[in-house]
C-alpha positions as CSV (number, residue, x, y, z in Angstrom):
1,X,39.6,1.4,49.8
2,X,36.7,2.4,47.5
3,X,33.5,0.6,48.4
4,X,33.7,1.8,52.1
5,X,32.8,5.4,51.0
6,X,30.0,4.1,48.8
7,X,28.5,2.1,51.6
8,X,28.9,4.9,54.1
9,X,26.9,7.1,51.8
10,X,24.0,4.7,51.8
11,X,24.2,4.2,55.5
12,X,23.6,7.9,56.0
13,X,20.6,7.8,53.5
14,X,19.2,4.8,55.5
15,X,18.9,6.9,58.6
16,X,16.3,9.2,57.1
17,X,12.7,8.9,58.1
18,X,10.5,7.2,55.4
19,X,8.3,10.3,55.2
20,X,4.7,10.8,54.3
21,X,2.6,7.6,54.6
22,X,-0.2,9.0,52.4
23,X,1.2,8.1,49.0
24,X,-0.3,5.7,46.4
25,X,2.9,3.6,46.5
26,X,1.8,2.7,50.0
27,X,-1.6,1.5,48.9
28,X,-0.9,-2.1,49.8
29,X,1.6,-1.7,52.7
30,X,0.8,-2.9,56.2
31,X,-1.6,-0.5,57.8
32,X,0.2,-0.7,61.2
33,X,3.5,0.3,59.6
34,X,1.8,3.2,57.9
35,X,0.4,4.3,61.2
36,X,3.8,4.2,62.9
37,X,5.2,6.2,60.0
38,X,2.6,8.9,60.6
39,X,3.9,9.6,64.1
40,X,7.7,9.9,63.7
41,X,8.3,11.6,67.1
42,X,6.7,8.7,68.9
43,X,7.8,5.7,66.7
44,X,11.4,6.1,65.5
45,X,12.2,3.6,62.7
46,X,15.3,1.5,62.4
47,X,17.8,2.6,59.8
48,X,17.4,1.0,56.4
49,X,20.4,-1.3,55.6
50,X,22.8,0.0,53.0
51,X,22.5,-3.2,51.0
52,X,18.8,-2.9,50.7
53,X,19.1,0.7,49.4
54,X,21.7,-0.4,46.8
55,X,19.2,-3.1,45.6
56,X,16.6,-0.3,45.2
57,X,19.1,1.8,43.4
58,X,19.7,-1.0,40.9
59,X,16.0,-1.1,40.3
60,X,15.9,2.6,39.6
61,X,18.6,2.2,37.0
62,X,16.8,-0.6,35.2
63,X,13.7,1.6,35.3
64,X,15.6,4.5,33.7
65,X,17.1,2.2,31.0
66,X,13.7,0.6,30.1
67,X,12.1,4.1,29.7
68,X,15.0,5.1,27.4
69,X,14.4,2.0,25.3
70,X,10.6,2.6,25.1
71,X,11.2,6.3,24.0
72,X,13.4,5.1,21.2
73,X,11.5,2.1,20.0
74,X,7.9,2.6,21.1
75,X,7.5,6.3,20.5
76,X,4.0,6.0,19.1
77,X,2.6,4.2,22.1
78,X,4.8,5.0,25.1
79,X,4.2,8.3,26.9
80,X,3.0,10.3,30.0
81,X,6.0,9.3,32.1
82,X,5.6,10.1,35.8
83,X,1.9,10.7,35.2
84,X,0.3,11.9,38.5
85,X,-2.8,10.2,39.8
86,X,-4.7,10.6,43.1
87,X,-7.5,9.1,45.0
88,X,-9.4,10.8,47.8
89,X,-10.2,9.2,51.2
90,X,-12.1,11.1,53.9
91,X,-11.2,14.5,52.3
92,X,-7.5,13.7,51.9
93,X,-6.0,13.5,48.4
94,X,-3.4,10.7,48.2
95,X,-1.1,11.2,45.2
96,X,1.2,8.9,43.2
97,X,3.2,8.8,40.0
98,X,3.1,6.0,37.4
99,X,6.1,5.1,35.3
100,X,4.1,5.7,32.2
101,X,0.7,5.6,30.5
102,X,1.2,4.0,27.0
103,X,-1.6,3.8,24.5
104,X,-1.9,0.1,23.6
105,X,-3.5,-1.2,20.4
106,X,-6.9,-2.7,21.2
107,X,-6.9,-1.5,24.8
108,X,-6.1,2.2,24.7
109,X,-4.5,4.1,27.6
110,X,-3.0,1.8,30.2
111,X,-1.1,2.5,33.4
112,X,2.4,1.0,33.2
113,X,4.9,0.1,35.9
114,X,8.4,-1.2,35.3
115,X,9.9,-3.7,37.8
116,X,13.3,-5.4,38.0
117,X,12.8,-8.7,39.8
118,X,14.8,-11.5,41.4
119,X,14.4,-15.1,40.2
120,X,11.7,-15.6,42.9
121,X,9.7,-12.5,41.9
122,X,10.0,-13.2,38.2
123,X,8.9,-16.8,38.6
124,X,5.8,-15.7,40.4
125,X,5.0,-13.0,37.8
126,X,5.2,-15.6,35.0
127,X,2.4,-17.5,36.8
128,X,0.4,-14.3,37.1
129,X,1.3,-13.8,40.8
130,X,2.2,-10.2,41.6
131,X,3.0,-9.0,45.1
132,X,-0.1,-7.7,46.9
133,X,1.4,-4.3,47.6
134,X,2.2,-3.8,43.9
135,X,-1.2,-4.8,42.8
136,X,-2.8,-2.4,45.2
137,X,-0.5,0.4,44.0
138,X,-1.3,-0.1,40.3
139,X,-5.0,-0.6,41.1
140,X,-5.0,2.8,42.7
141,X,-3.5,4.4,39.6
142,X,-6.1,2.7,37.4
143,X,-9.0,4.0,39.7
144,X,-7.4,7.4,40.1
145,X,-7.0,7.8,36.4
146,X,-10.4,6.4,35.5
147,X,-8.7,3.8,33.3
148,X,-9.4,0.1,32.7
149,X,-6.0,-1.5,32.2
150,X,-2.7,-1.9,33.9
151,X,0.6,-3.3,32.7
152,X,3.7,-4.5,34.5
153,X,6.9,-4.8,32.5
154,X,9.1,-7.2,34.5
155,X,12.9,-7.6,34.0
156,X,14.6,-10.6,35.4
157,X,17.9,-9.4,36.8
158,X,19.8,-12.7,36.7
159,X,19.1,-13.5,33.0
160,X,17.6,-10.4,31.4
161,X,14.4,-12.1,30.4
162,X,11.4,-9.8,30.0
163,X,7.7,-10.3,30.4
164,X,4.6,-8.1,30.3
165,X,1.8,-8.8,32.7
166,X,-1.4,-7.2,31.5
167,X,-4.3,-6.7,33.9
168,X,-7.6,-5.6,32.5
169,X,-11.3,-5.6,33.2
170,X,-11.7,-7.4,29.9
171,X,-9.6,-10.4,31.1
172,X,-11.3,-13.2,32.9
173,X,-8.5,-15.7,33.6
174,X,-4.7,-16.0,34.0
175,X,-2.9,-17.1,30.9
176,X,0.7,-17.1,29.8
177,X,2.2,-17.4,26.3
178,X,5.9,-17.5,25.5
179,X,7.9,-16.4,22.4
180,X,10.3,-19.2,21.4
181,X,13.6,-18.6,19.6
182,X,12.0,-19.7,16.3
183,X,9.6,-16.8,16.6
184,X,6.5,-18.7,17.4
185,X,4.2,-18.2,20.4
186,X,3.7,-21.1,22.8
187,X,0.5,-21.0,24.8
188,X,1.2,-23.1,27.8
189,X,0.5,-24.1,31.4
190,X,3.4,-24.6,33.8
191,X,3.4,-28.4,33.7
192,X,7.0,-28.7,32.5
193,X,9.8,-26.4,33.5
194,X,11.2,-24.2,30.7
195,X,14.9,-24.1,30.0
196,X,16.5,-20.7,29.9
197,X,17.4,-20.8,26.2
198,X,13.9,-22.0,25.1
199,X,12.2,-18.6,25.3
200,X,12.9,-14.9,24.8
201,X,9.9,-13.1,26.3
202,X,6.5,-13.8,27.8
203,X,3.1,-12.2,28.0
204,X,0.8,-12.8,30.9
205,X,-2.9,-11.8,31.2
206,X,-4.6,-11.3,34.5
207,X,-8.2,-10.4,35.6
208,X,-8.8,-7.0,37.3
209,X,-9.7,-7.3,41.0
210,X,-12.2,-4.5,41.9
211,X,-12.1,-5.5,45.6
212,X,-8.5,-4.2,46.0
213,X,-9.7,-0.6,45.9
214,X,-12.1,-1.2,48.8
215,X,-9.1,-2.6,50.8
216,X,-6.9,0.4,49.8
217,X,-9.5,2.9,50.9
218,X,-10.1,1.1,54.2
219,X,-6.4,0.9,54.8
220,X,-5.8,4.6,54.3
221,X,-8.9,5.4,56.3
222,X,-7.5,3.5,59.3
223,X,-4.3,5.5,59.1
224,X,-6.1,8.8,58.9
225,X,-8.0,8.1,62.1
226,X,-5.2,6.4,64.0
227,X,-3.5,7.9,67.0
228,X,-0.3,6.9,68.8
229,X,-2.4,5.1,71.4
230,X,-5.0,3.7,69.0
231,X,-3.2,1.9,66.2
232,X,-4.8,-0.3,63.6
233,X,-4.2,-4.1,63.8
234,X,-1.2,-5.6,62.1
235,X,-1.6,-7.1,58.6
236,X,1.4,-9.5,59.0
237,X,2.7,-11.6,61.8
238,X,4.0,-14.9,62.9
239,X,2.0,-17.9,61.8
240,X,0.7,-20.4,64.4
241,X,-0.6,-23.1,62.1
242,X,1.8,-25.3,60.1
243,X,1.5,-24.3,56.4
244,X,2.8,-27.6,55.1
245,X,-0.1,-29.7,56.6
246,X,-2.6,-26.9,57.1
247,X,-2.7,-27.7,60.8
248,X,-3.7,-31.3,60.3
249,X,-0.4,-33.0,61.5
250,X,-0.3,-34.9,58.2
251,X,-0.4,-34.2,54.4
252,X,-1.3,-36.2,51.3
253,X,1.3,-36.9,48.6
254,X,0.5,-35.1,45.3
255,X,0.2,-38.0,43.0
256,X,-1.0,-41.0,45.0
257,X,-2.6,-39.1,47.8
258,X,-0.8,-41.2,50.4
259,X,-1.1,-39.9,54.0
260,X,2.2,-38.9,55.4
261,X,3.1,-37.5,58.9
262,X,4.2,-33.9,58.8
263,X,7.7,-33.7,60.1
264,X,7.8,-29.9,59.9
265,X,5.5,-29.6,63.0
266,X,6.2,-33.0,64.5
267,X,2.6,-34.0,63.6
268,X,1.1,-31.4,65.9
269,X,-0.2,-29.1,63.2
270,X,1.2,-26.2,65.2
271,X,4.3,-24.1,64.9
272,X,6.1,-24.3,68.2
273,X,8.4,-21.4,67.5
274,X,6.4,-18.9,65.4
275,X,8.6,-16.9,63.0
276,X,8.1,-13.5,61.4
277,X,8.1,-13.5,57.6
278,X,8.3,-10.9,54.9
279,X,7.7,-7.9,55.3
280,X,8.0,-8.0,59.0
281,X,11.7,-9.2,58.8
282,X,12.7,-6.1,56.9
283,X,10.2,-3.6,58.4
284,X,11.9,-0.6,60.0
285,X,9.2,-0.5,62.7
286,X,9.6,-4.1,63.8
287,X,11.0,-3.2,67.3
288,X,7.7,-1.3,68.0
289,X,5.4,-3.9,66.5
290,X,7.1,-7.1,67.8
291,X,9.4,-5.9,70.7
292,X,9.9,-9.4,72.0
293,X,11.0,-10.9,68.7
294,X,14.5,-12.3,69.0
295,X,17.0,-12.9,66.2
296,X,18.4,-16.4,65.8
297,X,20.0,-18.3,62.9
298,X,18.7,-21.4,61.1
299,X,22.1,-22.5,59.7
300,X,23.3,-19.2,58.2
301,X,19.8,-17.8,57.6
302,X,18.7,-15.1,60.1
303,X,15.2,-15.6,61.5
304,X,13.0,-13.6,63.9
305,X,11.3,-15.8,66.5
306,X,8.3,-14.6,68.5
307,X,7.2,-16.3,71.8
308,X,4.2,-18.4,71.0
309,X,2.0,-16.9,73.7
310,X,2.7,-13.4,72.3
311,X,1.9,-14.5,68.7
312,X,-1.3,-16.2,69.9
313,X,-2.5,-13.0,71.8
314,X,-1.6,-10.5,69.0
315,X,-4.5,-9.8,66.5
316,X,-3.3,-10.0,62.9
317,X,-5.6,-9.4,59.9
318,X,-4.7,-10.9,56.5
319,X,-6.5,-9.0,53.7
320,X,-3.6,-9.8,51.3
321,X,-3.9,-13.6,51.6
322,X,-6.0,-14.4,48.6
323,X,-5.8,-16.7,45.6
324,X,-3.8,-14.4,43.3
325,X,-2.2,-16.6,40.7
326,X,-4.1,-19.8,41.6
327,X,-6.5,-19.4,38.7
328,X,-3.9,-20.3,36.1
329,X,-5.8,-21.7,33.1
330,X,-5.4,-25.5,33.0
331,X,-2.6,-25.6,35.5
332,X,-2.0,-28.2,38.1
333,X,1.5,-27.1,39.0
334,X,3.0,-23.8,40.0
335,X,6.6,-23.8,38.9
336,X,7.0,-22.7,35.2
337,X,10.7,-21.6,35.3
338,X,13.6,-23.8,36.4
339,X,15.7,-21.7,38.7
340,X,18.3,-22.2,41.4
341,X,16.7,-23.6,44.6
342,X,18.3,-21.2,47.1
343,X,15.9,-18.4,48.2
344,X,16.8,-14.8,47.7
345,X,18.2,-13.3,50.9
346,X,16.5,-9.9,50.3
347,X,12.9,-10.2,49.1
348,X,11.6,-6.9,47.8
349,X,9.0,-8.2,45.3
């Protein structure tokens, strides 16, 4: 019928090599994956699934639509679309293009990126939590352009809610305010979930993290000096310690602080069957990085399980595991938007 030809088209696109690793869009990507990408004759990637490519295509169309709206309604401030920036690492110039560089009242020129998001990604953005890779990318644009501010315009695909997350050297804490249907702004902390019809758009402020650029430079430096037989350590991998109880075998209830045995790890504090998480599960170089990982199903959910002895003996660094979003002003909870409980089956944000 019809969709078969469309899917076949994306299957062919998915066979292409990911290309040059030295791009600012890769500023926060796993250094090991970038090193694999640098040596295509040695490390052949798996094809990218057609469905993932179609998700990305949808994001491109939202990006194009938002730019058209900004040109029509924000002509005085919006501009410099696809502005080129670069940083230099060990004599190599690494280029990238920002979606736009608007001139904002009070703040001046600001790097802007437009992102369509799932419920999961949007919920995190509303708390000031933006994926590490995206933060590194935008940080590189800010540094490369000699600017002080960055702006994410986030579009929630399921409900068409919009928010702006503004990151600046002039901001010292994470705060969110929401525009209600009556036209008033509500400054809030995520103590009570918000119904879908109770707000129209949101603004989030977030401090600028200067340490990210040091990590970006170090990441690209490792890729520059890598060889097929001398690859940098992985940045992601299977966890060995139970995250629910932090390896204690028990946890304390939130309100009354009652000690409860952890059933997730059978009170051992250890994960007996370590599993790969995002982005390893969708990485095209997973067979090279984790050759003994095996696919199994938890109900209908596919998971990649790594033998515990392999996971224990494989060095993994975690520069991306920081407290992004935990500094929400006055917050004791972390769930500001009521959404469906089922997780997204493709996590790209």
